[in-house]
Biotite code that builds the C-alpha atoms (Angstrom):
import biotite.structure as struc

atoms = struc.array([
    struc.Atom([84.075, 113.074, 102.633], chain_id="A", res_id=1, res_name="MET", atom_name="CA", element="C"),
    struc.Atom([87.514, 113.687, 101.224], chain_id="A", res_id=2, res_name="SER", atom_name="CA", element="C"),
    struc.Atom([90.174, 110.917, 101.230], chain_id="A", res_id=3, res_name="PRO", atom_name="CA", element="C"),
    struc.Atom([93.634, 112.269, 101.963], chain_id="A", res_id=4, res_name="LEU", atom_name="CA", element="C"),
    struc.Atom([96.145, 112.173, 99.157], chain_id="A", res_id=5, res_name="THR", atom_name="CA", element="C"),
    struc.Atom([99.351, 113.857, 100.391], chain_id="A", res_id=6, res_name="ARG", atom_name="CA", element="C"),
    struc.Atom([101.992, 111.660, 102.031], chain_id="A", res_id=7, res_name="HIS", atom_name="CA", element="C"),
    struc.Atom([104.788, 113.884, 103.369], chain_id="A", res_id=8, res_name="PRO", atom_name="CA", element="C"),
    struc.Atom([105.853, 111.756, 106.368], chain_id="A", res_id=9, res_name="VAL", atom_name="CA", element="C"),
    struc.Atom([108.192, 108.968, 105.234], chain_id="A", res_id=10, res_name="THR", atom_name="CA", element="C"),
    struc.Atom([110.658, 106.629, 106.934], chain_id="A", res_id=11, res_name="PHE", atom_name="CA", element="C"),
    struc.Atom([113.734, 104.550, 106.228], chain_id="A", res_id=12, res_name="LYS", atom_name="CA", element="C"),
    struc.Atom([113.029, 100.850, 106.627], chain_id="A", res_id=13, res_name="GLY", atom_name="CA", element="C"),
    struc.Atom([115.108, 97.751, 107.252], chain_id="A", res_id=14, res_name="SER", atom_name="CA", element="C"),
    struc.Atom([116.631, 96.008, 104.238], chain_id="A", res_id=15, res_name="ARG", atom_name="CA", element="C"),
    struc.Atom([116.903, 92.817, 106.294], chain_id="A", res_id=16, res_name="LEU", atom_name="CA", element="C"),
    struc.Atom([113.183, 92.819, 107.083], chain_id="A", res_id=17, res_name="ALA", atom_name="CA", element="C"),
    struc.Atom([112.378, 93.461, 103.417], chain_id="A", res_id=18, res_name="ARG", atom_name="CA", element="C"),
    struc.Atom([114.631, 90.559, 102.414], chain_id="A", res_id=19, res_name="TRP", atom_name="CA", element="C"),
    struc.Atom([112.961, 88.205, 104.913], chain_id="A", res_id=20, res_name="ILE", atom_name="CA", element="C"),
    struc.Atom([109.516, 89.177, 103.633], chain_id="A", res_id=21, res_name="LEU", atom_name="CA", element="C"),
    struc.Atom([110.665, 88.650, 100.057], chain_id="A", res_id=22, res_name="LYS", atom_name="CA", element="C"),
    struc.Atom([111.958, 85.186, 100.948], chain_id="A", res_id=23, res_name="MET", atom_name="CA", element="C"),
    struc.Atom([108.539, 84.445, 102.456], chain_id="A", res_id=24, res_name="LEU", atom_name="CA", element="C"),
    struc.Atom([106.862, 85.583, 99.253], chain_id="A", res_id=25, res_name="GLY", atom_name="CA", element="C"),
    struc.Atom([105.570, 88.897, 100.637], chain_id="A", res_id=26, res_name="TRP", atom_name="CA", element="C"),
    struc.Atom([105.840, 92.460, 99.378], chain_id="A", res_id=27, res_name="ARG", atom_name="CA", element="C"),
    struc.Atom([105.055, 95.793, 101.025], chain_id="A", res_id=28, res_name="VAL", atom_name="CA", element="C"),
    struc.Atom([103.493, 98.941, 99.612], chain_id="A", res_id=29, res_name="ASP", atom_name="CA", element="C"),
    struc.Atom([103.664, 102.299, 101.411], chain_id="A", res_id=30, res_name="PHE", atom_name="CA", element="C"),
    struc.Atom([104.311, 105.858, 100.206], chain_id="A", res_id=31, res_name="GLU", atom_name="CA", element="C"),
    struc.Atom([104.189, 107.750, 103.514], chain_id="A", res_id=32, res_name="GLY", atom_name="CA", element="C"),
    struc.Atom([101.715, 109.238, 105.986], chain_id="A", res_id=33, res_name="PHE", atom_name="CA", element="C"),
    struc.Atom([99.729, 112.448, 105.390], chain_id="A", res_id=34, res_name="PRO", atom_name="CA", element="C"),
    struc.Atom([100.309, 113.713, 108.939], chain_id="A", res_id=35, res_name="SER", atom_name="CA", element="C"),
    struc.Atom([102.370, 113.070, 112.064], chain_id="A", res_id=36, res_name="ARG", atom_name="CA", element="C"),
    struc.Atom([99.452, 111.533, 113.952], chain_id="A", res_id=37, res_name="GLN", atom_name="CA", element="C"),
    struc.Atom([96.784, 109.042, 112.944], chain_id="A", res_id=38, res_name="GLY", atom_name="CA", element="C"),
    struc.Atom([95.093, 105.676, 113.421], chain_id="A", res_id=39, res_name="VAL", atom_name="CA", element="C"),
    struc.Atom([95.843, 102.717, 111.135], chain_id="A", res_id=40, res_name="ALA", atom_name="CA", element="C"),
    struc.Atom([93.492, 99.748, 110.947], chain_id="A", res_id=41, res_name="ILE", atom_name="CA", element="C"),
    struc.Atom([94.859, 96.432, 109.686], chain_id="A", res_id=42, res_name="VAL", atom_name="CA", element="C"),
    struc.Atom([92.400, 94.010, 108.081], chain_id="A", res_id=43, res_name="TYR", atom_name="CA", element="C"),
    struc.Atom([91.808, 91.116, 108.120], chain_id="A", res_id=44, res_name="PRO", atom_name="CA", element="C"),
    struc.Atom([93.119, 89.535, 111.326], chain_id="A", res_id=45, res_name="HIS", atom_name="CA", element="C"),
    struc.Atom([92.397, 85.806, 111.347], chain_id="A", res_id=46, res_name="THR", atom_name="CA", element="C"),
    struc.Atom([95.598, 84.061, 112.430], chain_id="A", res_id=47, res_name="SER", atom_name="CA", element="C"),
    struc.Atom([98.552, 84.167, 114.818], chain_id="A", res_id=48, res_name="ASN", atom_name="CA", element="C"),
    struc.Atom([100.721, 84.442, 111.689], chain_id="A", res_id=49, res_name="TRP", atom_name="CA", element="C"),
    struc.Atom([99.382, 87.960, 111.106], chain_id="A", res_id=50, res_name="ASP", atom_name="CA", element="C"),
    struc.Atom([101.501, 89.347, 113.955], chain_id="A", res_id=51, res_name="PHE", atom_name="CA", element="C"),
    struc.Atom([104.979, 88.290, 112.708], chain_id="A", res_id=52, res_name="PRO", atom_name="CA", element="C"),
    struc.Atom([104.118, 89.354, 109.158], chain_id="A", res_id=53, res_name="ILE", atom_name="CA", element="C"),
    struc.Atom([102.829, 92.686, 110.476], chain_id="A", res_id=54, res_name="GLY", atom_name="CA", element="C"),
    struc.Atom([105.941, 93.260, 112.583], chain_id="A", res_id=55, res_name="MET", atom_name="CA", element="C"),
    struc.Atom([108.252, 92.415, 109.675], chain_id="A", res_id=56, res_name="LEU", atom_name="CA", element="C"),
    struc.Atom([106.279, 94.831, 107.483], chain_id="A", res_id=57, res_name="ALA", atom_name="CA", element="C"),
    struc.Atom([106.524, 97.521, 110.153], chain_id="A", res_id=58, res_name="LYS", atom_name="CA", element="C"),
    struc.Atom([110.317, 97.130, 110.297], chain_id="A", res_id=59, res_name="TRP", atom_name="CA", element="C"),
    struc.Atom([110.639, 96.841, 106.524], chain_id="A", res_id=60, res_name="ALA", atom_name="CA", element="C"),
    struc.Atom([108.776, 100.115, 106.030], chain_id="A", res_id=61, res_name="LEU", atom_name="CA", element="C"),
    struc.Atom([110.407, 101.812, 109.026], chain_id="A", res_id=62, res_name="GLY", atom_name="CA", element="C"),
    struc.Atom([107.019, 102.792, 110.448], chain_id="A", res_id=63, res_name="ILE", atom_name="CA", element="C"),
    struc.Atom([107.246, 103.573, 114.195], chain_id="A", res_id=64, res_name="PRO", atom_name="CA", element="C"),
    struc.Atom([103.648, 102.419, 114.694], chain_id="A", res_id=65, res_name="ALA", atom_name="CA", element="C"),
    struc.Atom([102.263, 101.695, 118.147], chain_id="A", res_id=66, res_name="HIS", atom_name="CA", element="C"),
    struc.Atom([99.474, 99.550, 119.577], chain_id="A", res_id=67, res_name="PHE", atom_name="CA", element="C"),
    struc.Atom([97.637, 99.607, 122.869], chain_id="A", res_id=68, res_name="TRP", atom_name="CA", element="C"),
    struc.Atom([97.689, 96.865, 125.495], chain_id="A", res_id=69, res_name="GLY", atom_name="CA", element="C"),
    struc.Atom([96.563, 96.171, 129.055], chain_id="A", res_id=70, res_name="LYS", atom_name="CA", element="C"),
    struc.Atom([98.714, 98.117, 131.484], chain_id="A", res_id=71, res_name="ASP", atom_name="CA", element="C"),
    struc.Atom([99.041, 95.003, 133.686], chain_id="A", res_id=72, res_name="SER", atom_name="CA", element="C"),
    struc.Atom([101.113, 93.302, 130.971], chain_id="A", res_id=73, res_name="LEU", atom_name="CA", element="C"),
    struc.Atom([103.670, 96.105, 131.104], chain_id="A", res_id=74, res_name="PHE", atom_name="CA", element="C"),
    struc.Atom([104.293, 95.533, 134.822], chain_id="A", res_id=75, res_name="LYS", atom_name="CA", element="C"),
    struc.Atom([106.291, 92.363, 134.152], chain_id="A", res_id=76, res_name="PHE", atom_name="CA", element="C"),
    struc.Atom([109.908, 93.477, 133.577], chain_id="A", res_id=77, res_name="PRO", atom_name="CA", element="C"),
    struc.Atom([110.800, 91.295, 130.583], chain_id="A", res_id=78, res_name="VAL", atom_name="CA", element="C"),
    struc.Atom([107.385, 91.246, 128.896], chain_id="A", res_id=79, res_name="ILE", atom_name="CA", element="C"),
    struc.Atom([106.824, 94.942, 129.575], chain_id="A", res_id=80, res_name="GLY", atom_name="CA", element="C"),
    struc.Atom([110.197, 95.938, 128.154], chain_id="A", res_id=81, res_name="ALA", atom_name="CA", element="C"),
    struc.Atom([109.603, 93.829, 125.045], chain_id="A", res_id=82, res_name="TRP", atom_name="CA", element="C"),
    struc.Atom([106.111, 95.251, 124.499], chain_id="A", res_id=83, res_name="MET", atom_name="CA", element="C"),
    struc.Atom([107.427, 98.806, 124.732], chain_id="A", res_id=84, res_name="ARG", atom_name="CA", element="C"),
    struc.Atom([110.252, 97.911, 122.348], chain_id="A", res_id=85, res_name="TYR", atom_name="CA", element="C"),
    struc.Atom([107.820, 96.714, 119.663], chain_id="A", res_id=86, res_name="VAL", atom_name="CA", element="C"),
    struc.Atom([105.563, 99.755, 120.129], chain_id="A", res_id=87, res_name="GLY", atom_name="CA", element="C"),
    struc.Atom([103.139, 98.897, 122.910], chain_id="A", res_id=88, res_name="GLY", atom_name="CA", element="C"),
    struc.Atom([101.356, 101.669, 124.849], chain_id="A", res_id=89, res_name="ILE", atom_name="CA", element="C"),
    struc.Atom([99.946, 100.688, 128.275], chain_id="A", res_id=90, res_name="PRO", atom_name="CA", element="C"),
    struc.Atom([96.245, 101.464, 128.780], chain_id="A", res_id=91, res_name="ILE", atom_name="CA", element="C"),
    struc.Atom([94.405, 101.405, 132.112], chain_id="A", res_id=92, res_name="ASP", atom_name="CA", element="C"),
    struc.Atom([90.990, 99.918, 131.311], chain_id="A", res_id=93, res_name="ARG", atom_name="CA", element="C"),
    struc.Atom([89.645, 100.957, 134.731], chain_id="A", res_id=94, res_name="SER", atom_name="CA", element="C"),
    struc.Atom([90.320, 104.647, 134.063], chain_id="A", res_id=95, res_name="SER", atom_name="CA", element="C"),
    struc.Atom([87.316, 106.980, 134.266], chain_id="A", res_id=96, res_name="SER", atom_name="CA", element="C"),
    struc.Atom([88.286, 108.304, 130.843], chain_id="A", res_id=97, res_name="ARG", atom_name="CA", element="C"),
    struc.Atom([87.967, 104.883, 129.245], chain_id="A", res_id=98, res_name="GLY", atom_name="CA", element="C"),
    struc.Atom([90.416, 103.425, 126.731], chain_id="A", res_id=99, res_name="VAL", atom_name="CA", element="C"),
    struc.Atom([89.359, 105.740, 123.900], chain_id="A", res_id=100, res_name="VAL", atom_name="CA", element="C"),
    struc.Atom([89.376, 108.801, 126.147], chain_id="A", res_id=101, res_name="GLY", atom_name="CA", element="C"),
    struc.Atom([92.905, 108.013, 127.337], chain_id="A", res_id=102, res_name="GLN", atom_name="CA", element="C"),
    struc.Atom([94.187, 107.674, 123.793], chain_id="A", res_id=103, res_name="MET", atom_name="CA", element="C"),
    struc.Atom([92.450, 110.860, 122.631], chain_id="A", res_id=104, res_name="VAL", atom_name="CA", element="C"),
    struc.Atom([94.330, 112.629, 125.438], chain_id="A", res_id=105, res_name="HIS", atom_name="CA", element="C"),
    struc.Atom([97.603, 110.997, 124.306], chain_id="A", res_id=106, res_name="VAL", atom_name="CA", element="C"),
    struc.Atom([96.974, 112.147, 120.731], chain_id="A", res_id=107, res_name="PHE", atom_name="CA", element="C"),
    struc.Atom([96.245, 115.688, 121.928], chain_id="A", res_id=108, res_name="ASP", atom_name="CA", element="C"),
    struc.Atom([99.566, 115.760, 123.782], chain_id="A", res_id=109, res_name="GLN", atom_name="CA", element="C"),
    struc.Atom([101.453, 114.545, 120.720], chain_id="A", res_id=110, res_name="HIS", atom_name="CA", element="C"),
    struc.Atom([99.759, 117.165, 118.554], chain_id="A", res_id=111, res_name="LYS", atom_name="CA", element="C"),
    struc.Atom([100.720, 119.946, 120.961], chain_id="A", res_id=112, res_name="GLN", atom_name="CA", element="C"),
    struc.Atom([104.350, 118.772, 120.955], chain_id="A", res_id=113, res_name="ASN", atom_name="CA", element="C"),
    struc.Atom([104.382, 117.981, 117.212], chain_id="A", res_id=114, res_name="ASP", atom_name="CA", element="C"),
    struc.Atom([105.390, 114.406, 118.022], chain_id="A", res_id=115, res_name="GLN", atom_name="CA", element="C"),
    struc.Atom([104.857, 111.425, 115.767], chain_id="A", res_id=116, res_name="LEU", atom_name="CA", element="C"),
    struc.Atom([102.145, 108.960, 116.828], chain_id="A", res_id=117, res_name="LEU", atom_name="CA", element="C"),
    struc.Atom([100.455, 106.408, 114.603], chain_id="A", res_id=118, res_name="TRP", atom_name="CA", element="C"),
    struc.Atom([98.425, 103.742, 116.391], chain_id="A", res_id=119, res_name="LEU", atom_name="CA", element="C"),
    struc.Atom([97.817, 100.408, 114.650], chain_id="A", res_id=120, res_name="GLY", atom_name="CA", element="C"),
    struc.Atom([94.662, 98.450, 115.511], chain_id="A", res_id=121, res_name="LEU", atom_name="CA", element="C"),
    struc.Atom([92.828, 95.352, 114.295], chain_id="A", res_id=122, res_name="ALA", atom_name="CA", element="C"),
    struc.Atom([89.187, 96.498, 114.023], chain_id="A", res_id=123, res_name="PRO", atom_name="CA", element="C"),
    struc.Atom([87.874, 92.952, 114.502], chain_id="A", res_id=124, res_name="GLU", atom_name="CA", element="C"),
    struc.Atom([89.545, 92.877, 117.916], chain_id="A", res_id=125, res_name="GLY", atom_name="CA", element="C"),
    struc.Atom([90.220, 89.133, 117.746], chain_id="A", res_id=126, res_name="THR", atom_name="CA", element="C"),
    struc.Atom([91.336, 86.369, 115.376], chain_id="A", res_id=127, res_name="ARG", atom_name="CA", element="C"),
    struc.Atom([87.958, 84.616, 115.731], chain_id="A", res_id=128, res_name="SER", atom_name="CA", element="C"),
    struc.Atom([84.944, 85.365, 113.555], chain_id="A", res_id=129, res_name="LEU", atom_name="CA", element="C"),
    struc.Atom([82.899, 88.300, 114.851], chain_id="A", res_id=130, res_name="THR", atom_name="CA", element="C"),
    struc.Atom([79.595, 89.787, 113.598], chain_id="A", res_id=131, res_name="PRO", atom_name="CA", element="C"),
    struc.Atom([81.423, 93.007, 112.700], chain_id="A", res_id=132, res_name="GLY", atom_name="CA", element="C"),
    struc.Atom([84.060, 95.507, 113.760], chain_id="A", res_id=133, res_name="TRP", atom_name="CA", element="C"),
    struc.Atom([84.464, 96.940, 117.251], chain_id="A", res_id=134, res_name="ARG", atom_name="CA", element="C"),
    struc.Atom([83.924, 100.672, 117.438], chain_id="A", res_id=135, res_name="SER", atom_name="CA", element="C"),
    struc.Atom([87.066, 101.720, 119.351], chain_id="A", res_id=136, res_name="GLY", atom_name="CA", element="C"),
    struc.Atom([89.147, 102.632, 116.290], chain_id="A", res_id=137, res_name="PHE", atom_name="CA", element="C"),
    struc.Atom([86.294, 104.707, 114.862], chain_id="A", res_id=138, res_name="TYR", atom_name="CA", element="C"),
    struc.Atom([85.609, 106.591, 118.091], chain_id="A", res_id=139, res_name="GLN", atom_name="CA", element="C"),
    struc.Atom([89.328, 107.237, 118.536], chain_id="A", res_id=140, res_name="LEU", atom_name="CA", element="C"),
    struc.Atom([90.059, 108.572, 115.040], chain_id="A", res_id=141, res_name="ALA", atom_name="CA", element="C"),
    struc.Atom([86.920, 110.711, 115.115], chain_id="A", res_id=142, res_name="LEU", atom_name="CA", element="C"),
    struc.Atom([87.473, 111.979, 118.672], chain_id="A", res_id=143, res_name="GLY", atom_name="CA", element="C"),
    struc.Atom([91.169, 112.737, 118.158], chain_id="A", res_id=144, res_name="ALA", atom_name="CA", element="C"),
    struc.Atom([90.450, 114.270, 114.743], chain_id="A", res_id=145, res_name="GLN", atom_name="CA", element="C"),
    struc.Atom([93.220, 112.330, 113.042], chain_id="A", res_id=146, res_name="VAL", atom_name="CA", element="C"),
    struc.Atom([93.312, 110.537, 109.669], chain_id="A", res_id=147, res_name="PRO", atom_name="CA", element="C"),
    struc.Atom([92.412, 106.868, 109.369], chain_id="A", res_id=148, res_name="LEU", atom_name="CA", element="C"),
    struc.Atom([94.808, 104.692, 107.372], chain_id="A", res_id=149, res_name="ALA", atom_name="CA", element="C"),
    struc.Atom([93.391, 101.518, 105.816], chain_id="A", res_id=150, res_name="LEU", atom_name="CA", element="C"),
    struc.Atom([95.969, 98.718, 105.724], chain_id="A", res_id=151, res_name="VAL", atom_name="CA", element="C"),
    struc.Atom([95.505, 95.444, 103.850], chain_id="A", res_id=152, res_name="LYS", atom_name="CA", element="C"),
    struc.Atom([97.092, 92.301, 105.277], chain_id="A", res_id=153, res_name="LEU", atom_name="CA", element="C"),
    struc.Atom([96.276, 90.284, 102.177], chain_id="A", res_id=154, res_name="ASP", atom_name="CA", element="C"),
    struc.Atom([97.245, 86.607, 102.280], chain_id="A", res_id=155, res_name="TRP", atom_name="CA", element="C"),
    struc.Atom([95.788, 86.097, 98.805], chain_id="A", res_id=156, res_name="GLY", atom_name="CA", element="C"),
    struc.Atom([98.259, 88.506, 97.173], chain_id="A", res_id=157, res_name="GLN", atom_name="CA", element="C"),
    struc.Atom([100.852, 88.167, 99.967], chain_id="A", res_id=158, res_name="ARG", atom_name="CA", element="C"),
    struc.Atom([100.974, 91.936, 100.202], chain_id="A", res_id=159, res_name="CYS", atom_name="CA", element="C"),
    struc.Atom([101.013, 94.274, 103.197], chain_id="A", res_id=160, res_name="PHE", atom_name="CA", element="C"),
    struc.Atom([99.840, 97.613, 101.835], chain_id="A", res_id=161, res_name="SER", atom_name="CA", element="C"),
    struc.Atom([98.768, 100.983, 103.215], chain_id="A", res_id=162, res_name="VAL", atom_name="CA", element="C"),
    struc.Atom([96.139, 101.627, 100.574], chain_id="A", res_id=163, res_name="VAL", atom_name="CA", element="C"),
    struc.Atom([94.021, 104.580, 101.678], chain_id="A", res_id=164, res_name="ASP", atom_name="CA", element="C"),
    struc.Atom([93.909, 107.587, 104.019], chain_id="A", res_id=165, res_name="PHE", atom_name="CA", element="C"),
    struc.Atom([90.500, 108.818, 105.050], chain_id="A", res_id=166, res_name="TYR", atom_name="CA", element="C"),
    struc.Atom([88.966, 111.559, 107.209], chain_id="A", res_id=167, res_name="ASP", atom_name="CA", element="C"),
    struc.Atom([85.975, 110.039, 108.997], chain_id="A", res_id=168, res_name="LEU", atom_name="CA", element="C"),
    struc.Atom([82.787, 112.052, 108.506], chain_id="A", res_id=169, res_name="THR", atom_name="CA", element="C"),
    struc.Atom([80.797, 110.867, 111.520], chain_id="A", res_id=170, res_name="GLY", atom_name="CA", element="C"),
    struc.Atom([78.256, 109.357, 109.115], chain_id="A", res_id=171, res_name="ASP", atom_name="CA", element="C"),
    struc.Atom([78.761, 105.730, 110.174], chain_id="A", res_id=172, res_name="VAL", atom_name="CA", element="C"),
    struc.Atom([76.962, 104.133, 107.235], chain_id="A", res_id=173, res_name="GLU", atom_name="CA", element="C"),
    struc.Atom([78.840, 106.254, 104.704], chain_id="A", res_id=174, res_name="CYS", atom_name="CA", element="C"),
    struc.Atom([82.218, 105.696, 106.363], chain_id="A", res_id=175, res_name="ASP", atom_name="CA", element="C"),
    struc.Atom([81.772, 101.923, 106.615], chain_id="A", res_id=176, res_name="TYR", atom_name="CA", element="C"),
    struc.Atom([80.637, 101.747, 102.998], chain_id="A", res_id=177, res_name="ALA", atom_name="CA", element="C"),
    struc.Atom([83.879, 103.481, 101.991], chain_id="A", res_id=178, res_name="HIS", atom_name="CA", element="C"),
    struc.Atom([85.981, 101.077, 104.063], chain_id="A", res_id=179, res_name="MET", atom_name="CA", element="C"),
    struc.Atom([84.133, 98.047, 102.674], chain_id="A", res_id=180, res_name="ALA", atom_name="CA", element="C"),
    struc.Atom([84.842, 99.241, 99.150], chain_id="A", res_id=181, res_name="GLN", atom_name="CA", element="C"),
    struc.Atom([88.568, 99.756, 99.855], chain_id="A", res_id=182, res_name="VAL", atom_name="CA", element="C"),
    struc.Atom([88.945, 96.292, 101.440], chain_id="A", res_id=183, res_name="PHE", atom_name="CA", element="C"),
    struc.Atom([86.924, 94.487, 98.784], chain_id="A", res_id=184, res_name="GLN", atom_name="CA", element="C"),
    struc.Atom([88.694, 91.322, 97.609], chain_id="A", res_id=185, res_name="GLY", atom_name="CA", element="C"),
    struc.Atom([91.250, 91.117, 100.422], chain_id="A", res_id=186, res_name="VAL", atom_name="CA", element="C"),
    struc.Atom([91.809, 87.613, 101.830], chain_id="A", res_id=187, res_name="LYS", atom_name="CA", element="C"),
    struc.Atom([92.770, 86.544, 105.315], chain_id="A", res_id=188, res_name="GLY", atom_name="CA", element="C"),
    struc.Atom([94.833, 83.492, 106.312], chain_id="A", res_id=189, res_name="PHE", atom_name="CA", element="C"),
    struc.Atom([91.523, 81.896, 107.357], chain_id="A", res_id=190, res_name="HIS", atom_name="CA", element="C"),
    struc.Atom([88.970, 83.415, 104.989], chain_id="A", res_id=191, res_name="GLU", atom_name="CA", element="C"),
    struc.Atom([86.005, 81.981, 106.901], chain_id="A", res_id=192, res_name="ASN", atom_name="CA", element="C"),
    struc.Atom([87.050, 83.959, 109.993], chain_id="A", res_id=193, res_name="GLN", atom_name="CA", element="C"),
    struc.Atom([87.058, 87.410, 108.375], chain_id="A", res_id=194, res_name="MET", atom_name="CA", element="C"),
    struc.Atom([84.668, 89.681, 110.258], chain_id="A", res_id=195, res_name="GLY", atom_name="CA", element="C"),
    struc.Atom([82.236, 91.562, 107.988], chain_id="A", res_id=196, res_name="PRO", atom_name="CA", element="C"),
    struc.Atom([82.858, 95.294, 107.718], chain_id="A", res_id=197, res_name="ILE", atom_name="CA", element="C"),
    struc.Atom([79.981, 96.420, 109.918], chain_id="A", res_id=198, res_name="LEU", atom_name="CA", element="C"),
    struc.Atom([79.839, 98.480, 113.122], chain_id="A", res_id=199, res_name="PRO", atom_name="CA", element="C"),
    struc.Atom([79.347, 96.110, 116.043], chain_id="A", res_id=200, res_name="TRP", atom_name="CA", element="C"),
    struc.Atom([79.738, 95.894, 119.799], chain_id="A", res_id=201, res_name="SER", atom_name="CA", element="C"),
    struc.Atom([79.502, 92.777, 122.040], chain_id="A", res_id=202, res_name="PRO", atom_name="CA", element="C"),
    struc.Atom([75.900, 91.922, 122.776], chain_id="A", res_id=203, res_name="GLY", atom_name="CA", element="C"),
    struc.Atom([74.623, 93.685, 119.664], chain_id="A", res_id=204, res_name="GLN", atom_name="CA", element="C"),
    struc.Atom([73.084, 91.634, 116.862], chain_id="A", res_id=205, res_name="SER", atom_name="CA", element="C"),
    struc.Atom([73.739, 92.778, 113.292], chain_id="A", res_id=206, res_name="VAL", atom_name="CA", element="C"),
    struc.Atom([72.826, 91.743, 109.775], chain_id="A", res_id=207, res_name="ASP", atom_name="CA", element="C"),
    struc.Atom([76.138, 90.271, 108.618], chain_id="A", res_id=208, res_name="ALA", atom_name="CA", element="C"),
    struc.Atom([74.957, 90.009, 105.027], chain_id="A", res_id=209, res_name="THR", atom_name="CA", element="C"),
    struc.Atom([75.593, 93.737, 104.385], chain_id="A", res_id=210, res_name="ARG", atom_name="CA", element="C"),
    struc.Atom([78.880, 95.338, 103.401], chain_id="A", res_id=211, res_name="LEU", atom_name="CA", element="C"),
    struc.Atom([80.928, 92.147, 103.277], chain_id="A", res_id=212, res_name="LYS", atom_name="CA", element="C"),
    struc.Atom([84.433, 92.583, 101.816], chain_id="A", res_id=213, res_name="PRO", atom_name="CA", element="C"),
])
């Protein structure tokens, strides 16, 4: 287990977006990415307000981050164009490869062409309280062999910060313990809706008393 420390990939952000965040009482903290490809998880996600703050932070930092969405949403001309503009990548959930398999393939293509691709995901998968984190981000970062960036959307400190880069080991308990430690103390807009930092999938019961942030 060796957290990444070098950050050679940097961007030029929007002064206007930084000014708007400052007027809203927010600050951003980011020193660059350690590679041209990776997965960024943003935690916690408990409110609709997370999205505009996240988008303003993305523009303020100049990060060309992407997210995945149902391919059917991209078929509507106006909505589809807007989703692509803000970084959406259409995913066919009926594909035999599965969502993770499709994105691993996309990452492989970007690696071969030395193209930039950072995918931002909310590991809880929803604003509502869940028993833990969905496994898609973990499977993707591990399968694509790309770094995992841990991003705090902290309403307590009003700070959007990229705080840690980490190479997943495949040891789930060890990796989740590391993530729980990094996110310790972070506060969501609705604190009672923060999903505990545990591996979870729908239908699976977990002990939500372990590894809480």
